[in-house]
N, C-alpha and C positions, 0 to 999 in steps of 0.2 A: 240821595237824601230821602229819608222816610219820615212820615208823619205818624206819631203814635196815638193809640186810643187805649184807655183803660176804663173799664166799666164794671160795676158790681150790682148784683140784684139779690134780694132775699126772697126765698120761697118758704112757705109754712108747710113743708113736706121734707121727708128725708132725702138724702142724695139718691138712694136707690129708687125711690118713687119718681123723682124727676128724671133720672136716667131711663127708667122704664118708658116714660113719655117720649124722651128724646130719641128712643130707638123703636118707636111704634109707627109703622107706615101710615096708618089712618090718622094719627095725631099730626105727624109731619105734613101730610098732604093738606089737612084742614088748616093747620097753622100757616102754611104757604098761601092758601086761598084767602085766609082772613087778612094776610099782610098786604094784599092789594097788587101784587105783581101780576104780570101777564103770563099766561101759559105755564103756571107753576106745576112742577112735577118732582116726584121722588124718583130719581134716576136709578139709584142703587141703595140697597139696605142689606147689609150682611151683619148679622148679630150672632155672636158665639159667646154666650154667657156674659162675662164682664168685658168683652171686647166687641167693638162695633165700628163699621165703616158706613157713613151716611153721605150720599151725594144727592144734592138737590139743585134744581135749575129753575130759573124764571127770567123773564125779560122785564126791563124797566122802560116805561114809556119815555121816549126822548123828550117829550114835552115836560116831563117832571124834572129834567136836568137843567142846570144853569146853561144859558145859551153858549157860553164859551166851551163847555164840555160837549154839548150836543153837536156843535159845529165840527168837532173832531171825530165824530163817530157817525157812520151811516146807519140809519134805521134805529130801531129800539135795541139797546145793548142787552145781551143775554149774560146773566151771571150764573156761574156754577160754583157751588160751595161744597167742599169735601171736609168732613170731620172724621177723625180717627180717634175713637174713644177707647179708654182702657181703665181698669180699676187702679186706684191710687190711694193706698191706705184705707180710710173709711169712706172715701169718696171716689170721684172719677176725674179723669183728665183727658183732654183732647187737643191734638194738634189740628189746626184747620187752615184752609187756604181758600180764598175767593178769587176766581179768575173771571175777568170781564172779557168775553169773547170779542175779538176784533178791536181791542183797545190795549194800548201798552200800560195797563193799570192792573193792580192786584192788591190784595189785602191778605195778610197771614199772621198767625199767632197761635196762642194757646187759650183754652178755656179750662177752668177747674170748677168742680162741683164739690164743695166741702161741707161737712156738718157745721152747724152753728146753732146758737140758742134759738129754739123754736122751729128749727128746720134745717135749711141749707143755704149756702151762699154760692152763687154763680159769679165767677170772676173771669172777665175777658180782657186779655192783654194782646194787642196786635199792632200792626203798622201797615199803613198804605204806602205803596211804592209806585211812582209814575216817573220813569226815566226820560222825561222830556225837558230839555233846557228851558229856562225862563218860566214856563207854565207848570212844570211838574208839581211844585209845592202848592200852587193854587188848586190844581186838580186833586192832589192828595187830600187837601182840606175838605173838598167836596165829598170825596170817597169816605173819609172818616165821619163826616156829618151824616151821610146816608146810612152807613153801617150802624152808627149810634141810633138813628131813628128806627131802623129795622129791629135792633135789639130791644128797644123799648116796646115796640108792637109785639114782638115774639114773647117777651117776658110777661106782658099783660095777658096774652092769650094763654100762656102756660099757667099763670095764676088762676084764670077762670077754669081751665081744665082740671086743675088740682082740687079746686073747691067744689066741683060738680059732683 
């Protein structure tokens, strides 16, 4: 069973401008640091015009997790997110996956950056999967909640960068 997440966010900039930030190492590193994770790093960034692979990593303090989840993981869990961006019409699209090292949990889906009135829309559609009987659904709900909170922080940071 998987728990879905759908989120959208408006930016007052073109898809190309937002894509340029999403594929800029300095921006990505600063956005990670502003997000509050521990040991944030841009592990890989390969950009070839309108195609890009982005891999970022950070750890989450176990103290920030619900006790049920923290008790199933030793230490601070490390997350690694891979995004594979490509041009899609007048915008961009990415397949993404988030792996939580040392835990049977993950999150994957797609992001699309499309033109809209006054700028662009970022749409995220994904699902959390935790294949643990009885507790999987509860942990998936926590993963979805955490991913949604991260998206809110990242989008706010992106807005500030676009308006600077």
